[in-house]
N, C-alpha and C positions, 0 to 999 in steps of 0.2 A: 755553741749558742744556737738557739732555735728562733725562727722568725714566724710570728703568727699575724697575718694581715688582718686589718680591722675593716669594718663596714663591708662593702661589696668589692673588695680588692682581691686579686689573685697573684700569688708569687710564682713566677715562671723561671725556669732555667732555659736559656735560649739554646736551641738545637742548631749547631753549625752544619751547614750543608757540606757534602763531600766536595773537595776541591777538584775542579776539572781543568785540565790544560788543553787548550785547543791550538794545534799547530806549534806547540812549544812556547807559547806566549804565557808569561807569568804575570798576573795582575797583582799589584801591590795592595796590601790590606787597606790602605787609605782610599783606594779607588773602588773597593768592593761595596756593594749595597748591604745594608743591615738585614740579617735574616728575619723572617717574619713568623717562624714556627718555634714554639716553646713547649716544654713539658711542665705540667702543673705540679708544683711542689707543695703548695698549701693554699687553702681557701679561707677567706674572711667570712664574717657573718652576714646573713641576709638582712637587709633593712626593710622593715615593714612600713609600707606606705598604703594607706587605705584608698587613695585615689588611683593607684596604678595596680592593675591586676597582671601579675607575671609569675612565672615559675621561680621557685627558690634557686639560688645560684648552685646549691649542692645537687640539684636535679639536672642541671645543664652540663656541668663539668665535674670531674672527680680527679683526685690526686692520681697522677700517672698518665692522664690524658695528654695527647699532643693537640695543641690549639694553634690556630692562625690568629695573629693579633695585628692591630693597626700599625702601619709603617712607622709613624712617629709617636705612637702611644707609649705610655708607661714611664717609669722612672728607674734608671739603672742604679742598683745598690750592690755593694760588695760586703759580704759577711764571711769572716774568717778566710779570706783569700778567694772565695768563690763568687763569681758574678751572677747576679740575678736581675730580673726585671719585675717590677711591681706595677701591675696594670689594673685599671678599673674594669668593672664588668662590661661596660660599654665599649672597651677597647678590644674585647674578644669577638672576632668576626665569625669563627666557626671551629668545629672540632674536626681534626684530621683523622680520617679512618683509613686503615691499611687495606 
């Protein structure tokens, strides 16, 4: 099954950070913070608004980009056992560059 976001939404796959153990202490999953970096899987369409002048979504992010998103933004979805995050354009805070 393939998911195509609508409007100015972006489908992300959350990138899990490497687990670090400090001093042998293991932090349970329930106490860990939610990651804020995701890889763009699919883009929705740009919404044309004559009152607002801004770049099209496709010029800002592309499939495969890693982005920083708002801590509590987006909706978690599961498709065929894979977990994704569906976020609005405004929830994307920046593009992560290596």
